[in-house]
Wavefront OBJ file of the C-alpha trace (Angstrom):
o trace
v 0.000 0.000 0.000
v 1.300 3.463 -0.855
v 1.319 6.097 1.846
v -1.283 8.621 0.704
v 0.124 11.419 2.859
v 3.512 11.243 1.153
v 1.839 10.948 -2.234
v -0.113 14.153 -1.578
v 3.111 16.026 -0.730
v 1.819 16.795 2.751
v 3.569 16.254 6.058
v 4.873 18.404 8.863
v 7.626 20.989 9.196
v 10.316 21.637 11.750
v 12.930 24.368 11.976
v 16.539 23.163 11.795
v 18.591 26.274 12.477
v 17.276 28.872 10.033
v 15.777 26.307 7.662
v 12.342 24.750 7.497
v 12.507 20.999 6.898
v 9.594 18.835 5.824
v 9.119 15.412 7.373
v 6.502 12.712 7.807
v 6.175 10.236 10.679
v 3.945 7.280 11.397
v 3.878 4.415 13.900
v 5.346 3.854 17.359
v 8.387 2.197 18.885
v 11.918 2.011 17.556
v 12.657 4.743 15.014
v 13.669 4.060 11.416
v 14.724 7.243 9.625
v 14.591 7.107 5.810
v 17.092 9.165 3.754
v 16.378 9.607 0.055
v 18.983 10.099 -2.659
v 20.161 13.284 -4.364
v 17.493 14.657 -6.694
v 14.670 12.816 -4.925
v 12.261 13.551 -2.071
v 10.513 11.463 0.581
v 8.015 10.426 -2.110
v 10.397 7.632 -3.153
v 9.510 5.737 0.058
v 5.739 5.937 -0.471
v 5.472 2.123 -0.854
v 7.505 1.355 2.261
v 6.679 3.630 5.177
v 3.122 2.479 5.864
v 4.024 -1.223 5.828
v 6.946 -0.693 8.204
v 5.023 1.697 10.472
v 2.877 -1.223 11.650
v 5.986 -2.451 13.495
v 7.919 0.680 14.462
v 8.142 4.461 14.327
v 8.967 5.522 10.759
v 10.245 8.983 9.866
v 10.946 10.309 6.375
v 12.472 13.680 5.614
v 13.165 15.910 2.620
v 16.855 16.774 2.640
v 17.760 20.450 2.449
v 17.502 21.620 -1.151
v 15.057 18.826 -1.958
v 11.319 18.329 -2.038
v 9.519 20.942 0.047
v 12.361 21.629 2.486
v 14.153 24.988 2.314
v 16.917 25.585 -0.224
v 19.669 27.531 1.575
v 22.722 28.861 -0.252
v 25.165 26.110 0.799
v 27.495 23.681 -0.980
v 25.252 20.633 -0.378
v 28.198 18.433 0.532
v 27.828 15.068 2.220
v 28.850 16.763 5.457
v 26.096 19.366 5.020
v 23.514 16.595 4.666
v 24.814 14.437 7.520
v 24.924 17.483 9.812
v 21.334 18.267 8.838
v 20.272 14.683 9.613
v 21.976 14.818 13.006
v 20.416 18.196 13.843
v 17.037 16.851 12.755
v 17.323 13.859 15.124
v 18.218 16.190 17.987
v 15.302 18.503 17.273
v 12.978 15.484 17.107
v 14.518 13.896 20.251
v 15.357 10.703 18.341
v 17.968 8.281 19.667
v 19.249 4.749 19.089
v 17.775 4.808 15.590
v 17.985 2.762 12.424
v 19.170 4.797 9.450
v 17.868 3.625 6.090
v 19.410 5.305 3.057
v 18.998 4.825 -0.662
v 21.872 5.286 -3.151
v 23.589 8.595 -2.323
v 21.328 8.749 0.726
v 22.960 5.529 1.920
v 26.364 7.236 1.782
v 24.949 10.073 3.869
v 23.741 7.439 6.357
v 27.254 5.962 6.463
v 28.689 9.405 7.185
v 26.215 9.939 10.025
v 27.145 6.545 11.500
v 30.837 7.432 11.326
v 30.482 10.853 12.927
v 27.718 10.126 15.449
v 28.065 6.430 16.385
v 26.100 6.903 19.596
v 23.029 7.805 17.541
v 22.861 4.842 15.167
v 21.666 1.379 16.203
v 21.865 -0.144 12.715
v 22.265 0.801 9.069
v 20.117 -0.357 6.173
v 21.754 0.557 2.879
v 19.955 0.310 -0.463
v 22.309 0.247 -3.459
v 24.788 2.605 -1.763
v 27.186 4.830 -3.696
v 27.559 7.963 -5.770
v 27.518 8.667 -9.485
v 29.510 6.049 -11.391
v 30.573 5.740 -15.019
v 27.626 3.388 -15.534
v 25.063 6.108 -14.756
v 23.016 7.366 -17.721
v 24.478 10.421 -19.466
v 21.482 12.543 -18.439
v 22.384 12.114 -14.767
v 26.133 12.501 -15.276
v 25.521 15.825 -17.034
v 23.977 17.096 -13.797
v 27.459 17.067 -12.236
v 28.570 19.853 -14.604
v 27.150 23.144 -13.231
v 28.280 25.166 -16.252
v 25.515 23.558 -18.324
v 22.759 24.010 -15.744
v 20.811 26.476 -17.908
v 20.923 24.068 -20.853
v 19.776 21.153 -18.705
v 16.857 23.141 -17.281
v 15.802 24.396 -20.704
v 15.503 20.904 -22.142
v 14.348 19.182 -18.953
v 10.978 17.491 -19.528
v 8.790 14.564 -18.541
v 10.418 12.655 -21.409
v 13.808 13.185 -19.768
v 12.497 11.874 -16.456
v 10.813 8.883 -18.089
v 14.031 7.926 -19.872
v 16.067 8.088 -16.670
v 13.499 6.128 -14.640
v 13.268 3.461 -17.341
v 17.017 2.991 -17.003
v 16.717 2.801 -13.212
v 14.024 0.097 -13.292
v 14.465 -3.453 -14.558
v 10.815 -3.646 -15.599
v 10.074 -0.590 -17.781
v 6.324 -1.242 -17.633
v 6.398 -0.064 -14.002
v 7.412 3.427 -15.063
v 3.886 4.805 -15.086
v 2.703 8.263 -16.066
v 1.970 9.001 -12.391
v 5.495 7.978 -11.363
v 7.061 10.177 -14.042
v 4.826 13.093 -13.074
v 5.826 12.960 -9.420
v 9.556 12.745 -10.114
v 9.275 15.516 -12.680
v 7.407 17.709 -10.200
v 10.370 17.571 -7.813
v 13.067 18.439 -10.357
v 11.046 20.864 -12.473
v 11.445 23.264 -9.551
v 14.548 25.231 -10.575
v 15.808 25.519 -6.986
v 15.509 21.747 -6.489
v 17.366 21.031 -9.729
v 20.111 23.526 -8.858
v 20.506 21.973 -5.381
v 20.757 18.481 -6.866
v 23.336 19.614 -9.425
v 25.377 21.368 -6.733
v 25.268 18.264 -4.522
v 26.398 15.994 -7.358
v 29.136 18.400 -8.473
v 30.494 18.602 -4.901
v 30.125 14.895 -4.166
v 33.215 13.407 -2.519
v 32.868 10.149 -0.616
v 36.545 9.098 -0.519
v 36.944 9.786 3.198
v 33.753 7.892 3.996
v 34.905 4.883 1.961
v 38.262 4.959 3.715
v 36.649 4.927 7.175
v 33.861 2.396 6.648
v 35.821 -0.206 8.616
v 35.389 1.974 11.722
v 31.593 1.813 11.706
v 30.284 0.042 14.781
v 26.630 -0.347 13.857
v 25.613 -3.570 12.085
v 24.790 -3.005 8.420
v 22.248 -4.602 6.098
v 22.683 -4.057 2.370
v 20.069 -4.510 -0.351
v 20.971 -4.637 -4.035
v 19.056 -5.139 -7.258
v 20.707 -7.869 -9.314
v 19.964 -5.993 -12.553
v 21.083 -2.592 -11.259
v 22.877 -0.891 -14.147
v 23.556 2.334 -12.207
v 25.381 0.587 -9.373
v 26.400 -2.804 -10.787
v 26.107 -5.761 -8.430
v 29.913 -6.089 -8.446
v 30.030 -2.949 -6.249
v 28.477 -4.936 -3.414
v 31.838 -6.625 -2.788
v 33.395 -3.270 -1.869
v 30.909 -2.730 0.947
v 30.968 -6.323 2.165
v 34.772 -6.163 2.410
v 34.859 -2.757 4.116
v 32.056 -2.949 6.690
v 32.954 -4.980 9.802
v 29.471 -6.412 10.453
v 27.283 -6.778 7.391
v 24.550 -8.937 5.881
v 23.504 -8.497 2.272
v 20.423 -9.362 0.244
v 19.999 -9.260 -3.512
v 16.713 -8.935 -5.354
v 16.344 -10.777 -8.658
v 14.861 -9.040 -11.701
v 15.296 -5.684 -10.009
v 17.059 -2.470 -10.979
v 18.459 0.479 -9.050
v 15.344 1.811 -7.294
v 14.703 -1.527 -5.620
v 12.442 -0.320 -2.805
v 9.971 0.968 -5.389
v 10.258 -1.795 -7.966
v 10.156 -4.766 -5.588
v 8.458 -3.094 -2.650
v 6.575 -6.146 -1.331
v 9.658 -8.352 -1.208
v 11.792 -5.543 0.187
v 9.242 -4.590 2.861
v 8.951 -8.188 4.052
v 12.698 -8.487 4.595
v 12.881 -5.008 6.113
v 10.213 -5.872 8.660
v 12.105 -9.075 9.537
v 15.300 -7.098 10.193
v 13.661 -4.432 12.335
v 11.453 -6.884 14.246
v 14.383 -9.186 15.024
v 16.310 -6.312 16.554
v 13.566 -5.088 18.885
l 1 2 3 4 5 6 7 8 9 10 11 12 13 14 15 16 17 18 19 20 21 22 23 24 25 26 27 28 29 30 31 32 33 34 35 36 37 38 39 40 41 42 43 44 45 46 47 48 49 50 51 52 53 54 55 56 57 58 59 60 61 62 63 64 65 66 67 68 69 70 71 72 73 74 75 76 77 78 79 80 81 82 83 84 85 86 87 88 89 90 91 92 93 94 95 96 97 98 99 100 101 102 103 104 105 106 107 108 109 110 111 112 113 114 115 116 117 118 119 120 121 122 123 124 125 126 127 128 129 130 131 132 133 134 135 136 137 138 139 140 141 142 143 144 145 146 147 148 149 150 151 152 153 154 155 156 157 158 159 160 161 162 163 164 165 166 167 168 169 170 171 172 173 174 175 176 177 178 179 180 181 182 183 184 185 186 187 188 189 190 191 192 193 194 195 196 197 198 199 200 201 202 203 204 205 206 207 208 209 210 211 212 213 214 215 216 217 218 219 220 221 222 223 224 225 226 227 228 229 230 231 232 233 234 235 236 237 238 239 240 241 242 243 244 245 246 247 248 249 250 251 252 253 254 255 256 257 258 259 260 261 262 263 264 265 266 267 268 269 270 271 272 273 274 275 276
């Protein structure tokens, strides 16, 4: 079941410093905080939060520069995002939490776990990593700020549909409604500029170097047909993280929590329930 509140772009707001941040919460008990990837919004977890909220307290948030959160004039580095996540947990009085991050959001979760180990009970990482050479050209172009005006001029629902089709294994799941929602996020010039700035300033070398220091147990999910982050990348995380279990989803692309939501939710609930 999709979460209708997320789908309607509603939610609540909280001030983090001088910035208004949008979030949504549901359920009670242990907290699982969802972190979306660069260029997304909490909408990406619409098929997951309600199912998991029957077993725990689920919180989703729009990162700064994304969705309906404020767009301050910052560099949108990994450190900026991880600091925002930490400040958000303090403002919300959250502790001993599970951090669940998708793609670049998973790297932000890793950075939070490195810098604030007392906060994180466990990590759940969905296809973690940044932009690789296997990403579609449309996304890689977003890392070049000098062509931002060109990108925005030619940005359309067709562009979004093409990118999503490459991110899914089953192209028939890329519906008109899905394209419309993703387009709505990035057709906002401030959102697109924030995403481009974040991608241009992306540097996860230090995080990769220090993954062996992470104390929280990690659970990794990967789509076996992920062409953005090929399955071979999984070995890098399994070798680096000291305590890790991994799961692969057959016939599944990059955005695995959307494409195979039922299978993913079932395993996610098992992980969270076993740790309570």
